[in-house]
Structure formats: C-alpha cells, structure tokens
Backbone as CSV, one residue per row, in Angstrom:
resi,resn,N_x,N_y,N_z,CA_x,CA_y,CA_z,C_x,C_y,C_z
1,LYS,0.818,-1.314,0.140,0.219,-0.383,0.073,0.995,1.278,0.137
2,VAL,1.923,1.373,1.121,2.609,2.361,1.113,3.490,2.605,-0.430
3,PHE,3.806,1.736,-0.859,4.186,1.654,-2.177,3.573,2.175,-3.463
4,ASP,2.803,1.857,-3.152,1.438,2.252,-3.973,1.038,3.912,-4.100
5,LEU,1.326,4.384,-3.026,0.977,5.449,-2.557,2.225,6.696,-3.182
6,PHE,3.277,6.126,-3.693,4.175,7.194,-3.870,4.607,6.459,-5.451
7,PHE,4.895,5.452,-5.577,4.935,5.169,-7.125,4.117,4.803,-7.853
8,ASN,2.874,4.786,-8.069,1.984,3.899,-8.522,1.529,5.489,-9.979
9,ALA,1.485,5.119,-10.898,1.622,5.869,-12.017,-0.199,6.820,-11.659
10,ARG,-1.203,6.149,-11.713,-2.470,6.497,-11.383,-2.370,7.468,-10.292
11,GLY,-2.469,9.028,-10.766,-2.507,10.185,-9.801,-1.376,10.445,-9.272
12,ARG,-0.580,10.080,-10.006,1.042,10.766,-9.711,0.921,12.266,-9.756
13,SER,0.326,12.963,-10.222,0.601,14.125,-10.935,-0.085,15.028,-9.852
14,HIS,-1.505,14.408,-9.129,-2.107,15.089,-7.732,-1.152,14.868,-6.842
15,ARG,-0.678,13.811,-6.468,0.926,13.420,-5.040,1.752,14.105,-5.398
16,ILE,1.926,14.492,-6.562,2.888,15.978,-6.444,2.648,16.706,-6.364
17,CYS,1.753,17.160,-6.750,1.121,18.572,-6.596,0.921,18.894,-5.116
18,GLY,0.150,17.682,-4.686,0.058,17.524,-3.695,0.919,17.736,-2.039
19,ALA,2.173,17.390,-2.608,3.149,17.095,-1.565,3.820,18.719,-1.851
20,THR,3.824,19.036,-2.513,4.744,20.359,-2.942,3.457,21.272,-2.401
21,HIS,2.175,21.426,-2.243,1.410,22.151,-1.776,1.705,22.010,-0.437
22,LEU,1.824,21.108,0.441,1.953,20.463,1.835,3.251,21.254,2.338
23,CYS,4.507,20.934,1.317,5.468,21.393,1.604,5.581,22.652,1.762
24,TRP,4.891,23.372,1.175,4.800,25.099,0.726,4.165,25.231,1.986
25,LEU,2.913,24.806,2.441,2.622,25.274,3.817,3.186,25.387,4.714
26,SER,4.096,24.035,5.023,4.809,24.023,6.095,6.113,25.260,5.884
27,LEU,6.830,25.527,4.790,7.479,26.506,4.773,6.752,28.048,5.306
28,GLY,5.422,28.490,4.812,5.171,29.301,5.295,4.977,29.286,6.775
29,ALA,4.427,27.826,7.375,4.403,28.293,8.922,5.865,28.113,9.778
30,ILE,6.869,27.937,8.882,8.012,27.863,9.481,8.847,29.933,9.287
31,SER,8.136,29.829,8.302,8.391,31.795,8.316,7.590,32.762,8.783
32,VAL,6.510,32.201,9.208,5.856,33.053,10.260,5.920,32.624,11.743
33,ILE,6.557,31.519,12.182,7.280,31.266,13.716,8.653,32.044,13.606
34,GLN,9.400,31.906,12.680,10.327,32.737,12.812,10.872,33.775,11.530
35,PRO,10.090,34.698,11.959,9.898,35.900,10.506,11.116,36.305,10.373
36,ARG,11.752,36.613,9.262,13.181,38.034,9.290,12.732,39.153,8.967
37,TYR,12.790,40.186,9.875,12.682,41.296,9.128,13.499,42.030,8.929
38,ASP,14.643,41.693,8.061,15.967,42.750,7.656,15.120,43.983,7.371
39,ASN,14.404,43.878,6.136,13.617,44.627,5.579,12.352,44.500,5.211
40,ASP,11.570,45.495,5.762,10.017,45.536,5.838,9.535,45.341,4.338
41,TYR,9.699,45.961,3.085,9.413,45.549,1.889,9.744,44.260,1.203
42,PHE,11.035,44.003,1.648,11.113,42.519,1.281,10.309,41.763,2.050
43,TRP,9.759,41.818,3.007,9.085,40.711,4.093,7.731,40.858,3.479
44,LYS,7.425,42.090,3.118,6.027,42.000,2.342,6.045,41.365,1.296
45,THR,6.842,41.653,0.275,6.882,41.252,-1.194,7.001,39.477,-1.236
46,LYS,7.830,38.861,0.197,7.710,37.586,0.324,6.503,36.787,0.623
47,CYS,5.908,37.901,1.540,4.729,37.326,1.339,3.928,37.160,0.426
48,LEU,3.747,38.324,-0.391,3.047,37.844,-1.534,3.091,37.024,-2.561
49,LEU,4.607,36.926,-2.605,5.326,35.507,-3.189,4.450,34.308,-2.832
50,TYR,4.754,34.654,-1.604,4.450,33.045,-0.640,2.650,33.058,-1.185
51,ASP,2.005,33.895,-0.886,0.144,33.645,-1.323,-0.153,33.366,-2.797
52,ILE,0.876,33.846,-4.132,0.772,33.873,-5.140,0.636,32.310,-5.714
53,VAL,2.166,32.119,-4.869,2.402,30.433,-4.758,1.108,29.555,-4.518
54,LEU,1.063,29.857,-3.105,0.173,28.895,-2.302,-1.289,28.682,-3.486
55,GLY,-1.459,29.928,-3.648,-3.113,30.031,-4.698,-2.717,29.113,-6.117
56,ILE,-1.738,29.027,-6.468,-1.538,28.646,-7.665,-1.292,26.768,-7.110
57,LEU,-0.613,26.830,-6.431,-0.423,25.204,-6.343,-1.983,24.589,-5.438
58,GLY,-2.654,25.328,-4.467,-4.250,25.153,-4.373,-4.614,25.154,-5.553
59,MET,-4.856,25.409,-6.693,-5.563,25.188,-8.045,-5.054,24.042,-8.614
60,VAL,-4.077,24.011,-8.563,-3.503,22.985,-9.724,-3.996,21.680,-8.898
61,THR,-3.529,21.664,-7.540,-3.774,20.429,-6.613,-5.259,20.076,-7.165
62,THR,-6.132,20.789,-7.094,-7.692,20.407,-7.235,-7.867,20.077,-8.873
63,VAL,-7.186,20.666,-9.418,-7.578,20.704,-11.057,-6.989,19.394,-11.200
64,THR,-5.841,19.013,-11.035,-5.305,17.479,-10.815,-5.643,16.137,-10.507
65,ALA,-6.480,16.491,-9.275,-7.301,15.437,-8.616,-8.304,15.205,-9.414
66,ALA,-9.045,16.357,-10.128,-10.328,16.203,-11.114,-9.870,15.640,-12.428
67,ARG,-8.734,15.571,-12.627,-8.051,15.184,-14.072,-7.579,13.395,-13.732
68,ASP,-6.771,13.433,-12.523,-6.182,12.042,-12.145,-7.380,11.125,-11.871
69,PHE,-8.300,11.631,-11.124,-9.220,10.631,-10.506,-10.706,11.345,-10.953
70,PRO,-10.986,10.817,-12.041,-12.094,10.919,-12.737,-13.188,10.789,-12.450
71,HIS,-13.711,11.006,-11.295,-15.243,10.644,-10.902,-16.839,11.214,-11.260
72,ARG,-16.374,11.199,-12.748,-17.778,11.868,-13.529,-18.959,11.319,-13.173
73,HIS,-18.754,9.781,-13.301,-20.321,9.272,-13.180,-20.583,8.742,-11.629
74,VAL,-19.957,9.241,-10.750,-20.060,9.055,-9.148,-21.139,9.985,-8.935
75,SER,-21.988,9.552,-8.224,-23.217,10.054,-7.781,-23.156,9.610,-6.179
76,ASN,-23.361,10.195,-5.438,-23.568,9.969,-3.981,-25.190,10.124,-3.739
77,ARG,-25.323,9.662,-2.353,-26.768,9.561,-1.560,-27.250,11.156,-1.661
78,VAL,-28.406,11.090,-1.655,-29.053,12.393,-1.426,-28.520,12.864,0.143
79,GLY,-28.072,13.968,0.202,-27.510,14.513,1.562,-26.089,14.019,1.814
80,GLU,-25.400,13.160,1.002,-23.869,12.612,1.118,-23.145,13.660,0.873
81,SER,-21.888,13.805,1.015,-20.925,14.902,0.151,-19.557,13.932,0.204
82,GLY,-18.944,14.042,-0.633,-17.658,13.209,0.051,-17.013,13.845,0.564
83,THR,-16.875,15.056,0.940,-15.637,15.772,1.647,-16.182,15.875,3.345
84,LEU,-17.616,15.159,3.382,-18.102,15.249,5.024,-18.538,13.826,5.195
85,SER,-18.242,12.893,4.765,-19.363,11.643,4.472,-17.841,10.691,4.339
86,THR,-17.757,9.626,5.738,-16.824,8.457,5.293,-17.359,7.698,4.355
87,ALA,-18.916,7.530,4.480,-19.445,6.560,3.125,-19.559,7.097,1.712
88,ALA,-19.031,8.581,1.269,-19.622,8.760,0.216,-17.966,9.274,-0.495
89,ILE,-17.843,9.828,-1.957,-16.845,9.766,-2.625,-16.554,10.974,-2.725
90,VAL,-15.513,12.188,-3.162,-15.586,13.106,-3.715,-15.755,13.021,-5.006
91,THR,-17.013,14.045,-5.475,-16.786,13.710,-6.668,-16.189,14.723,-7.891
92,GLN,-16.448,14.581,-8.653,-15.412,15.430,-10.054,-16.230,16.891,-9.601
93,SER,-17.357,16.821,-9.844,-17.720,18.210,-9.612,-17.352,18.761,-8.241
94,GLU,-17.533,18.231,-7.432,-17.227,18.806,-6.245,-15.122,19.404,-6.055
95,MET,-14.703,18.324,-6.828,-13.225,18.828,-7.236,-13.281,20.322,-8.027
96,ILE,-13.843,20.330,-8.821,-13.604,21.776,-9.885,-14.751,22.774,-9.106
97,GLU,-15.527,22.272,-8.539,-15.733,23.344,-7.424,-14.787,24.062,-6.412
98,HIS,-13.919,22.914,-5.821,-12.772,23.611,-5.193,-11.989,24.420,-5.748
99,SER,-11.566,24.132,-6.810,-10.683,25.085,-7.570,-11.527,26.136,-7.769
100,PHE,-12.623,26.562,-8.111,-13.074,27.703,-7.792,-12.735,28.386,-6.344
101,TYR,-12.875,28.018,-5.429,-12.815,28.356,-4.208,-11.300,29.045,-3.810
102,GLN,-10.285,27.810,-4.630,-9.157,28.381,-4.200,-8.152,29.068,-5.193
103,GLY,-9.129,29.541,-6.259,-9.199,30.716,-7.077,-9.387,32.074,-6.368
104,LEU,-10.879,31.655,-5.824,-11.189,33.058,-4.992,-10.213,33.271,-3.959
105,ASN,-9.654,32.131,-3.085,-8.451,32.293,-2.246,-7.369,33.195,-2.858
106,LEU,-6.977,32.846,-4.048,-5.991,33.742,-4.228,-6.290,35.097,-4.396
107,TRP,-7.544,35.362,-5.399,-7.908,36.658,-5.585,-7.946,37.608,-4.522
108,GLN,-8.649,37.255,-3.419,-8.953,37.691,-2.108,-7.298,38.076,-1.477
109,ALA,-6.550,37.001,-1.568,-5.203,37.173,-0.926,-4.604,38.404,-1.727
110,MET,-4.554,38.722,-3.093,-4.383,39.567,-3.847,-5.016,40.821,-3.849
111,PHE,-6.213,40.842,-3.450,-6.973,42.288,-2.554,-6.190,42.718,-1.381
112,LEU,-6.113,41.817,-0.406,-5.603,42.377,0.595,-4.153,42.887,0.449
113,HIS,-3.558,42.554,-0.161,-1.882,42.920,-0.167,-2.143,44.357,-1.232
114,ALA,-3.096,44.572,-1.712,-3.381,45.241,-3.221,-3.770,46.868,-1.842
115,VAL,-4.757,46.467,-1.005,-5.490,47.519,0.122,-4.299,47.808,0.909
116,THR,-3.540,47.018,1.644,-2.675,47.468,2.838,-1.261,48.060,2.563
117,TRP,-0.649,47.770,1.289,0.342,47.796,0.943,0.994,47.997,-0.297
118,ALA,0.682,46.918,-1.352,1.086,46.818,-2.536,0.299,47.694,-3.460
119,GLY,-0.833,47.905,-3.386,-1.240,48.768,-4.366,-0.606,50.191,-4.477
120,PRO,-1.334,51.035,-5.547,-1.161,52.472,-5.359,-1.857,53.347,-4.357
121,GLU,-0.762,53.849,-3.789,-1.283,55.246,-2.600,-2.455,55.823,-2.975
122,ASN,-2.803,56.334,-3.973,-4.555,56.774,-4.434,-5.430,55.734,-4.198
123,LEU,-4.816,54.353,-4.818,-5.912,53.419,-4.882,-6.240,53.164,-3.201
124,ARG,-5.369,52.754,-2.022,-5.599,52.275,-0.990,-6.443,53.593,-0.177
125,HIS,-5.981,54.818,-0.580,-6.366,55.999,0.910,-7.688,56.566,0.440
126,SER,-7.817,57.137,-1.162,-9.211,57.532,-1.605,-10.708,56.358,-1.657
127,THR,-11.554,57.069,-1.609,-13.001,56.357,-1.378,-12.783,55.428,-2.783
128,MET,-12.708,56.347,-3.750,-12.874,55.454,-5.434,-12.113,54.717,-5.347
129,GLY,-10.955,54.853,-5.031,-9.857,53.633,-4.984,-10.686,52.555,-4.453
130,LYS,-10.974,52.732,-2.997,-11.335,51.629,-2.330,-12.684,50.953,-2.574
131,LEU,-13.891,52.044,-3.549,-14.916,51.052,-3.984,-14.510,50.151,-5.360
132,PHE,-13.475,51.174,-5.998,-12.917,50.140,-7.242,-12.535,48.976,-6.699
133,THR,-11.627,48.241,-5.689,-10.773,47.321,-5.195,-12.214,46.365,-4.533
134,LEU,-13.271,46.809,-4.215,-14.203,46.438,-3.836,-14.779,45.516,-4.721
135,TRP,-15.040,46.397,-5.736,-15.564,46.066,-6.895,-15.047,44.402,-7.699
136,LEU,-13.553,44.912,-7.657,-12.411,43.990,-8.378,-12.706,42.521,-7.514
137,VAL,-13.085,42.889,-5.997,-13.051,41.077,-5.183,-13.353,40.757,-5.750
138,THR,-15.032,41.182,-5.734,-16.129,40.583,-6.098,-16.234,40.194,-7.232
139,LEU,-15.510,40.566,-8.373,-15.803,39.895,-9.992,-15.879,38.427,-9.916
140,PRO,-15.062,37.937,-9.204,-15.198,36.220,-9.734,-16.198,35.856,-9.489
141,TRP,-17.195,36.577,-8.902,-18.352,35.621,-8.609,-19.386,36.059,-9.706
142,GLY,-19.137,36.762,-10.678,-19.552,36.523,-12.023,-19.545,35.597,-12.519
143,ILE,-18.409,34.855,-12.632,-17.824,33.653,-13.471,-18.486,32.502,-12.445
144,ARG,-18.757,32.621,-11.738,-19.094,31.234,-10.598,-20.238,30.171,-10.894
145,LYS,-21.173,30.356,-12.002,-22.014,29.836,-12.455,-21.337,29.112,-13.463
146,LEU,-20.337,29.202,-13.933,-19.502,28.439,-14.867,-18.724,27.391,-13.931
147,PHE,-18.520,27.024,-13.074,-18.550,26.214,-12.114,-19.637,24.956,-11.433
148,PRO,-19.101,24.247,-11.191,-20.515,22.991,-10.237,-20.489,23.831,-9.334
149,VAL,-21.985,23.402,-8.698,-22.468,23.655,-7.492,-22.692,22.834,-6.675
150,ASN,-21.931,22.573,-5.640,-22.876,21.771,-4.428,-23.055,22.178,-3.262
151,SER,-24.270,22.432,-2.933,-24.736,23.204,-1.601,-24.553,22.201,-0.361
152,PHE,-23.578,22.658,0.260,-23.725,21.364,1.469,-24.741,21.766,2.564
153,SER,-25.174,22.862,2.310,-26.579,23.309,3.648,-28.003,22.463,2.938
154,ALA,-27.956,22.276,1.220,-29.358,21.672,0.616,-28.617,20.198,1.569
155,ASN,-27.782,19.704,1.449,-27.424,18.081,1.794,-27.628,17.923,3.326
156,TRP,-27.782,19.285,4.145,-28.447,18.758,5.534,-30.092,19.211,5.456
157,LYS,-30.625,20.259,4.914,-31.723,20.308,5.030,-32.318,18.805,4.012
158,THR,-32.199,18.032,3.140,-32.377,17.032,2.876,-32.224,15.618,4.042
159,ARG,-31.164,16.210,4.690,-30.755,15.104,5.529,-32.293,15.024,6.553
160,ALA,-32.298,16.295,6.791,-33.456,16.740,8.150,-34.616,15.917,7.860
161,ARG,-35.082,15.811,6.236,-36.383,15.437,6.069,-36.387,13.689,6.063
162,LYS,-35.394,13.018,5.774,-35.470,11.703,5.571,-35.265,11.408,7.000
163,LYS,-35.536,10.047,7.218,-35.149,9.132,8.249,-33.733,9.229,8.972
164,PRO,-33.710,9.747,10.072,-31.990,9.215,10.365,-31.926,7.446,10.313
165,ASN,-30.608,7.466,10.154,-30.037,6.348,11.005,-28.515,6.562,11.925
166,GLU,-28.237,5.496,12.256,-27.025,5.422,13.056,-25.792,6.579,12.496
167,GLN,-25.901,6.319,11.107,-24.465,7.377,10.571,-24.753,8.664,10.590
168,ASP,-25.941,8.909,10.433,-26.734,9.863,9.988,-26.516,10.906,11.831
169,ALA,-26.530,9.735,13.155,-26.171,10.203,13.872,-24.894,10.694,14.424
170,THR,-24.123,9.367,14.067,-22.657,9.772,14.331,-21.859,11.317,13.932
171,LYS,-22.155,11.404,12.514,-21.872,12.369,11.602,-22.325,13.525,12.230
172,SER,-23.654,13.654,12.765,-24.215,14.891,13.327,-23.152,15.255,15.102
173,VAL,-23.347,14.182,15.293,-22.287,14.170,16.701,-21.109,14.933,16.468
174,GLN,-20.204,14.030,15.308,-18.799,14.604,14.491,-18.731,16.255,14.249
175,ILE,-19.727,16.459,13.738,-19.955,17.983,13.414,-19.985,18.790,14.476
176,ARG,-20.844,18.407,15.364,-20.854,19.655,16.592,-19.990,19.347,17.461
177,VAL,-19.118,18.038,17.687,-17.762,18.001,18.546,-16.874,19.112,17.671
178,GLY,-16.728,18.883,16.401,-15.385,19.621,15.910,-16.159,20.968,16.012
179,THR,-17.380,21.324,16.124,-17.803,23.236,16.201,-17.339,23.256,17.495
180,GLU,-17.845,22.176,18.356,-17.272,22.870,19.979,-15.576,22.878,19.984
181,ILE,-15.155,22.031,19.414,-13.706,22.364,19.973,-13.223,23.421,18.768
182,GLU,-13.732,24.002,17.756,-13.088,25.190,17.413,-13.405,26.188,18.308
183,ARG,-14.853,26.438,18.741,-14.994,27.325,19.197,-14.034,27.623,20.538
184,LYS,-13.785,26.570,21.152,-12.964,26.644,22.197,-11.570,27.259,21.818
185,GLU,-11.297,26.726,20.860,-9.730,27.147,20.203,-9.716,28.780,19.893
186,LEU,-10.794,29.276,19.414,-10.903,30.698,19.331,-10.823,31.363,20.477
187,LYS,-11.032,31.114,21.842,-11.751,31.276,22.788,-9.903,31.693,23.364
C-alpha cells in the first residue's frame, strides 16, 4: 500500500502537487514562526509571492485531482457529500468547484495585499480607490455559474427530511464536537 501511494502511476501528478502544496504550507508556517524583518518591504514582497504560489498550488492540486481521479459518474446519496461523509466519494464536480474556491482565495489574498501595502497610494487611501478594489474583489462571483455547485446546506436540509440512521447520528455528533472544539480554540 505505501509503495502504491508513492510510486503508482495513477494520480501521480496529483500526489506531486499535493506534496508540493503541503511543503509550501510548511515553509510558510516556519517563516511565520521565525520571521526575518531585515527589510519591511522585502518581507511584504516575500509574503505576496508566498500567497501567489500557495494559491496557484491550491488550484493546480484540485484540478489534478479532478483529472487524475475522474469521478464523473459517481453520485452520492442525497445528503451525502464526499468531503463530509466516510461513506461517500468526492465527486469530480466537487473537485472542480473546489478549484473555484482556491482561485477565490488567491484573488482575495491579492486584494488584501493591494489595499494594505502593494497597491498604489491613491488606490489605498481614496474612497473611489477603495470602492474600485471592492468591486474588483467581487468579480470572480460573476463567473461562479461556470463551475459546478454542490450545496452543503442543501445536503443537511435534505437529511433533516429523511429518517435518520445511525451513521447520520454519528456524523451529526462529529460535526457538533468539531464545532465545539473550534469555538474553544478561538477563545
């Protein structure tokens, strides 16, 4: 099994992209723990480049997953999502949808850099400049309809209408426990 994970030809590009993405995230975590403030502009530029590479790696990883594991004909039961259920498989449409959100993360990171330091002075400090950048950051939603839509909230609404089984109860408890852990961590 371990040999297949690293040396099997199927899904190799996705594994390479995923490993690169994980290494890049680790590098970012290390640089946050031990930042070097030799030059403030250099540090900001390094963060900008890090965010660009992170966003591109995120998009490429999701697209290679959709290409390497073409689950075109997979359909989960109503109320089952491949990312939330141990019994379901991540569908190709969920993978493609995730690439949109990875791109959105990159776009929003660029927005934050533009309005805090990287954008022109008049863009960052004028009302029109701020409105323009807000308009720019919402532009990706104009192409949202080109990507598949998998409504997680619709999954849970549908689930509430059907008779719950033991797996549903377990999943519900897992979600509540996870939410409670997140709340405690935020405090």
